[in-house]
Legacy VTK file of the C-alpha trace (Angstrom):
# vtk DataFile Version 3.0
C-alpha trace
ASCII
DATASET POLYDATA
POINTS 196 float
-4.843 -27.041 1.951
-1.955 -29.333 2.781
1.095 -27.829 4.487
3.721 -26.513 2.065
6.209 -29.106 0.849
9.195 -26.794 1.263
10.165 -23.143 1.908
9.810 -22.283 -1.787
6.190 -23.438 -1.861
5.497 -21.555 1.374
6.938 -18.373 -0.138
4.835 -18.876 -3.289
1.687 -19.172 -1.167
2.581 -15.998 0.734
3.167 -14.161 -2.564
-0.133 -15.440 -3.950
-2.089 -14.190 -0.941
-0.585 -10.704 -1.071
-0.857 -10.472 -4.868
-4.589 -11.149 -4.671
-5.046 -8.717 -1.782
-3.081 -5.995 -3.606
-5.193 -6.380 -6.758
-8.371 -6.377 -4.657
-7.226 -3.187 -2.934
-6.400 -1.476 -6.220
-9.722 -2.265 -7.850
-11.834 -1.643 -4.743
-10.250 1.784 -4.312
-10.535 2.725 -7.964
-14.154 1.591 -8.255
-14.945 2.884 -4.758
-16.617 -0.437 -4.036
-16.769 -2.626 -0.950
-13.461 -4.336 -0.283
-12.840 -7.748 1.193
-10.883 -5.904 3.875
-13.966 -5.642 6.108
-14.111 -9.448 6.087
-10.364 -9.743 6.697
-10.541 -7.177 9.484
-12.698 -9.532 11.531
-10.341 -12.460 11.057
-6.694 -12.748 11.961
-4.576 -12.540 8.820
-1.541 -14.525 9.854
0.162 -14.521 6.466
3.550 -12.836 6.855
4.460 -9.937 4.584
6.033 -11.106 1.309
9.774 -11.173 0.783
11.791 -10.274 -2.284
13.363 -12.812 -4.617
16.852 -12.115 -3.257
15.716 -13.162 0.224
14.108 -16.235 -1.311
17.416 -17.299 -2.852
18.934 -17.410 0.620
15.832 -19.136 2.063
15.112 -16.280 4.433
11.440 -16.957 5.150
9.276 -14.085 6.360
8.633 -13.738 10.055
5.340 -15.330 11.044
2.646 -13.171 12.582
-0.801 -13.746 14.011
-2.295 -10.410 12.978
-0.152 -9.058 10.164
-2.724 -6.691 8.659
-4.163 -5.430 11.934
-0.694 -4.859 13.397
0.191 -2.731 10.384
-2.985 -0.656 10.628
-2.439 -0.235 14.362
1.066 1.105 13.681
2.945 -2.038 14.732
4.129 -3.261 11.355
7.516 -4.607 12.325
10.503 -4.751 10.026
8.871 -6.004 6.818
10.416 -3.647 4.270
10.868 -5.816 1.203
9.762 -4.192 -2.020
6.780 -6.562 -2.180
5.815 -5.821 1.436
6.010 -2.057 0.902
3.825 -2.393 -2.189
1.273 -4.478 -0.271
1.254 -1.959 2.583
0.763 0.975 0.224
-2.160 -0.811 -1.442
-3.758 -1.398 1.982
-3.443 2.316 2.768
-4.818 3.275 -0.656
-7.854 1.051 -0.071
-8.365 2.337 3.489
-8.131 5.990 2.353
-10.677 5.291 -0.382
-12.971 3.569 2.085
-12.740 6.403 4.608
-13.228 8.930 1.824
-16.785 7.652 1.294
-17.842 8.111 4.927
-19.368 11.145 6.615
-16.713 13.835 7.181
-17.694 14.491 10.779
-17.539 10.817 11.761
-14.118 10.481 10.097
-12.684 13.329 12.137
-14.385 12.356 15.406
-13.206 8.751 15.216
-9.576 9.742 14.783
-9.379 7.527 11.680
-8.352 10.449 9.462
-5.402 11.486 11.626
-4.310 7.894 12.192
-4.395 6.993 8.487
-2.613 10.225 7.555
0.090 9.287 10.064
0.422 5.754 8.628
0.775 7.138 5.099
3.459 9.582 6.253
5.314 6.887 8.204
5.407 4.518 5.243
6.521 7.301 2.898
9.363 8.151 5.253
10.910 4.668 5.013
10.633 4.270 1.248
13.960 4.431 -0.545
14.183 7.166 -3.142
13.672 6.269 -6.763
16.862 5.820 -8.707
17.929 4.691 -12.136
17.508 1.038 -11.205
14.140 1.371 -9.441
11.578 -1.222 -10.357
8.057 -0.714 -11.634
6.753 -1.981 -8.297
8.698 0.695 -6.417
7.271 3.391 -8.689
3.725 2.085 -8.178
4.288 1.916 -4.407
5.242 5.590 -4.323
2.324 6.592 -6.547
-0.153 4.585 -4.465
0.912 6.390 -1.307
0.466 9.766 -2.959
-2.906 8.652 -4.344
-3.881 7.513 -0.827
-2.959 10.962 0.462
-5.176 12.602 -2.167
-8.088 10.225 -1.484
-7.842 10.841 2.253
-7.612 14.641 2.042
-9.948 15.267 -0.894
-13.145 15.602 1.182
-11.478 18.306 3.298
-9.358 20.361 0.918
-12.020 23.063 0.350
-12.242 23.869 4.049
-8.820 22.857 5.366
-5.677 24.512 4.073
-3.474 21.634 5.291
-5.539 19.099 3.336
-5.431 21.335 0.268
-1.627 21.590 0.415
-1.136 17.856 1.035
-3.406 17.019 -1.914
-1.609 19.480 -4.170
1.812 18.183 -3.077
0.733 14.578 -3.722
-0.679 15.407 -7.169
2.542 17.213 -8.116
4.607 14.268 -6.859
2.609 11.820 -8.992
3.102 14.122 -11.976
6.873 14.258 -11.373
7.073 10.473 -10.971
5.101 9.962 -14.174
7.320 12.357 -16.137
10.546 10.890 -14.766
9.473 7.330 -15.546
8.424 8.314 -19.065
11.909 9.746 -19.735
13.521 6.355 -19.185
12.320 4.526 -22.294
14.527 1.521 -21.501
12.022 0.483 -18.874
8.588 -0.671 -19.968
5.982 0.072 -17.309
3.126 -2.352 -17.625
0.892 -2.257 -14.595
-2.889 -2.453 -14.183
-2.845 0.756 -12.164
-0.545 3.098 -14.090
-0.622 1.435 -17.503
LINES 1 197
196 0 1 2 3 4 5 6 7 8 9 10 11 12 13 14 15 16 17 18 19 20 21 22 23 24 25 26 27 28 29 30 31 32 33 34 35 36 37 38 39 40 41 42 43 44 45 46 47 48 49 50 51 52 53 54 55 56 57 58 59 60 61 62 63 64 65 66 67 68 69 70 71 72 73 74 75 76 77 78 79 80 81 82 83 84 85 86 87 88 89 90 91 92 93 94 95 96 97 98 99 100 101 102 103 104 105 106 107 108 109 110 111 112 113 114 115 116 117 118 119 120 121 122 123 124 125 126 127 128 129 130 131 132 133 134 135 136 137 138 139 140 141 142 143 144 145 146 147 148 149 150 151 152 153 154 155 156 157 158 159 160 161 162 163 164 165 166 167 168 169 170 171 172 173 174 175 176 177 178 179 180 181 182 183 184 185 186 187 188 189 190 191 192 193 194 195
């Protein structure tokens, strides 16, 4: 692939990469199938997080990174908080929670993966802006994906762990509230492969 001709083309390539990864994460998690993440995990994803269109207008290119995905999963995600970046991050966590969900419960707990992923989900939720009247479909999906990731992660444990039960219940109620509140606003048409 030839180098990008200009910053606009570079931004389009970055968006294309993350769009494909987000869709892969959605479908892998929903079908509980093998994701391409295991392949990406062994290679350095140096594609910066995507930026929003407003940033693009001012030619504010994303900050380059050598290990964007691994840094995020290690808790060193930097300042990438564009709506597109938050959506990509939530899809990564949704896929990881689904992947962990299919492993042996004891190995999940012993490896520390459960606690670490639960912490990443909580950290990302804490920086999301609240939904308002002008929130986009992507922002709604981002919030729902994080709650779905919480349910996927805690589901194997909610019969024996009260904390997991309460987190799963809270997340399910939050998704229900988000769905009802988005359905009330009929001026916005929500077309998305995940929520319909």
